[in-house]
MIDRENNU-139392 format. One record per residue (C-alpha): x, y, z; residue in one letter. Coordinates in steps of 0.5 Angstrom, whole numbers, plus 500, padded with zeros to 3 digits. Layout:
REM residues N
XYZa;...
This chain:
REM residues 454
929930800m;923925801a;925918805t;922912802p;918907806v;922901808s;919894805p;918892812l;913898813i;910896807l;909889809t;907890816a;901894813l;899888810g;899891803g;895897804l;901902803a;903898797v;896899794g;896907796a;903907793v;900904786a;893906787g;892914788w;896916782q;892911778l;885915778n;879914775s;878915768p;880922766s;873926766p;870928760s;870935757d;864937760d;867935767e;871939772s;877935775p;876934782a;879939787v;883937793e;881940799a;886943804s;888941811l;891945816q;896942821l;892942828g;885942825e;880937825r;877934819q;871930818r;870926811g;867919809e;869914804i;863912799t;862908793s;863915789q;870917792s;876916788e;878909786l;884906787n;886902780g;890897784k;886894789d;879897788g;879901795s;876908795r;880914797f;880921798t;886926799r;888933802y;893938801v;897939807l;902945808p;908943812l;914947815e;921944815e;924941821d;916940824t;915933827l;908932826v;903927828e;896925823v;891920826a;886917823l;879915827g;872914826g;868908823a;873907817l;877901817q;883905813g;890908813v;893914812l;899916807a;903922806l;906924799y;911929797d;910934791d;914929787e;909923789e;914920793q;911916799l;914919806i;910915811a;904910812a;900908818a;893909822t;897914826t;903917822l;909921825r;914924821h;919930821r;919934815i;925935811d;923941807e;917946807s;912945802r;905942800d;904935802y;899930799t;895926805l;891920802v;886917806v;884910804s;880904805g;883898807n;880894801d;875894796a;869893802h;872899806s;867905807y;865909812g;866916816p;872918818f;876924822d;883926821i;886930827t;893933827s;898936831r;905939832r;909934837i;914939841e;920936844l;926939848d;932940844d;937936849v;944934848s;946933855s;943928861l;943928868e;941924874v;935923875p;932925868s;927923863r;927926856h;922924850d;926924843g;925922836w;929918831l;929919824q;935917819d;940917824a;942916832p;941921837d;947922842t;947925849y;952927854t;951923861l;954926867t;955922873i;957925879e;959919884e;960912884t;954908884g;949903881l;945907875y;939905870q;938907863i;932905859e;929907852m;922905851r;918906845s;912903841s;914905835d;921902834l;926897836d;930901841a;937900842y;942903847l;950904847e;954907853l;961909852e;965912858g;972913862p;977908861n;975904855g;968903858y;963900853r;956897854r;950896849e;943893850d;937891845d;931888849d;934888856g;927892858a;923887855g;919886849d;923891844l;925896849d;932897852a;935897859r;943899861l;944898869a;951898871d;956901876f;958907874l;964911876e;964919876p;965922869g;962924862e;959918858y;957918851r;950915851l;947913844t;940912842a;938908836r;934903833t;936896833s;938895826y;939902824g;932902821e;925905822g;923912826s;919914832g;918917838l;922914844y;923916852t;929916855l;930915863a;936915867v;936914875e;940911880p;938905883r;938902890e;941895892l;937891897p;943890901n;950892900a;953887905d;951881901t;953883894l;958878891r;960878884n;965871885g;968867890g;966861895e;958860895l;957856902s;952850903p;945853905d;948860903e;944866899s;947872896l;946877891h;950879885g;950884880w;951881872f;953886867s;954882861g;960877863q;958870867g;960870874l;964864877e;963861884y;966855888e;962850892l;966845896v;962839898l;965835904e;961829903s;956826898a;950831897a;944833893t;944840891v;939845889t;942851886l;937857885d;938863881m;933869881r;932875878s;927880876s;932884871d;934879866f;933871864d;937867869a;942862867f;946857871l;952852869e;955847874l;962844872h;966839876g;968832878d;965829871g;959834872v;957839867s;950841867v;946847866s;939850866d;935856864d;928856866d;927850871g;926855877g;919858874g;918864870g;925866867t;929864874d;934858873a;934852878r;939846878l;938840882y;944835882q;946829886h;954831887l;960827890a;965830895p;969835891g;970842888r;965845883y;964851879t;958855879i;957860873t;951865873a;949869867r;944871863s;940866858y;942871852s;948876851q;944882853g;941884860g;944886866s;942887873g;941884880l;940877882f;940872888e;944865888l;942860893e;945853894a;941848898s;945842900v;942835903r;946829905d;945824900a;943819905d;937823907a;935823899q;928820898p;929813894n;922811895g;917812900g;910815901e;907820896l;902825897e;897828892l;899834889d;906834893e;911833888p;918830891i;925831888s;930825888a;936822885w;936815881l;942811881a;943807874p;940800874g;936802880v;928802881r;925807886d;918805889t;913809892y;906808895t;900812895f;893811897r;887813893v;881815897a;876817892q;875814885a;877818879g;882820874r;889821876y;896823873r;903821875i;908825872d;916823872m;920829870m;927829868s;932833864s;938828865e;935821863m;929817859d;924817865a;919810865y;913809870l;910803872e;903803876l;901797880e;895796885g;887795886a;887791879g;891796875t;898795871s;900800867l;907803864t;909809860d;915811857d;914818853d;907820855g;909827858g;914832855e;920830851g;923824855l;918825861d;913819863a;906820864r;900815866i;893818866q;888813869a;881812872y;883809879l;879806884e;880807892p;886803894g;893803895d;898803889y;905803887r;909808883a;915805880i;920810877a;926808873r;929809866t;927806860y;933802859g;935801866n;942804865s;942811866e;941815872g;940822875g;935827878n;928827877y;921829880r;915825881l;908828882r;901825883v;895829882s;888828881a;885831874e;
C-alpha cells in the first residue's frame, strides 16, 4: 500500500506538494475529438532524463503551475533516490497507480512497497516557474545488518518502523554511539544487562542523537528511530570506544577541594559534590564540557543558586560570596538529555582579598561582591577623548551605576540587559569615578564591572 505523506511534509514544502496532489489530476480541459491525448514518457531507474517546463506544459488547475509526468517502473523493496536538478525551481512528486501521493521533495527517497508502474511528476514551484531540468535516479544499496560490533559504522533507512540491532560489548569501557541524519530527527534507545536502559534525542547537536556511557560486557539491544515515530530517511550509525583524558581524575561525586580541578562523567543523573569552606570566601565554580550543555547548582547555608551558560558557550559558571560551611554542588546537563565528560573546578579566594572598590583598567573586567546597602567606588583614567561604556552585570540584584568626573554626572538603572546597568557617554580626558550599587540599596550579591572604549 502507498504511505500517505504527513501534513508536516506538505507544510515544509510550502504548499508545493499540496499543489501537486490536487493539481496534476486536474489536467487542462479535455482534448477535442481531433486532438490526441498526451502520452506519458517512460523513465527507467538509473537513467538521466532532461526536460523543460514551458508555457505549453500541462497546467496545474489548483495553483497555475506547469508540470510534466513520467512513468517510472519500480520493483518491490527497492530503496530509490530521484533528484531534480537544473535551472527549474521545482519539486518532484511520486504517485502510485491509484494516484495516491507517496513522497514529494526536490531529492526524493523511498523504499518501494510493491512492484508496479509509478507516476513521477515534475512541477514548477508556482505559476512563474519555468525552465530546463534534469532528473537523476538510482538504487540505494544498503547492507542488511542486524548486529553491530565495536568499532563499526552502518548506513540504514527508516520508514514506517524502527530499526533494531544487537550490539555486543566485549569488555568494560566507555563507548559512544551516534545516529546522524539530514532527513529526520534521530532518536536512539539502548537496553542491556541488569535492566540497563538509556535513550537520547538531540545529544549530538541539531537533530542528531548520541549515547555515551560506560558499558559492561554483554549483548545490548540498540533501537534507531525518529523522535516522534514519523518521517523516513537515510541515517548513519557509528559505534566506537572512547578514551578518557585521565582515568585517575575521573570522579562522579565526593568532596571537591578548594582550587581543585577534576573530571567527571555525566550519564543522565545529576552528580553531587561537597565543598567545605573553613572561612568566608569568594568562590568561582566552573563546569566545562564539549559533549553537552553544562548546568551547575549550588546549595547550602541559605544559598540556592544555579547557572547555565555563564562560563561562555554552553559552559556553566557560578561566582558566589560564601560564608564558612558545607555546600552541595550538583553537576548536570541543562536538558534531560545529553551525556559525556566534563571538567569541574573550584577557585576560592579569601573574602578579604575580594575587590570592593579600587582602580579599573580599560577592557579588564573585574568580579566583585556587593554587600547590602554598600556602594563600591572605583576610579579609572581616560587618556583619550571618545565614547566609552561602563557595564555593571549581575544575575542576583538590580544593578545601578553612577559616573562622576571631568564635569560629568550620569546614572543608569536598567540600560543593559535585563536588570543590568550600562552607561554610554562621550568622555573627555581625565579621572572618573564609577559607583556600583543596587537600585534600592537593599540588595547584595555578585557582580561584574567593565569599562571599555566603543
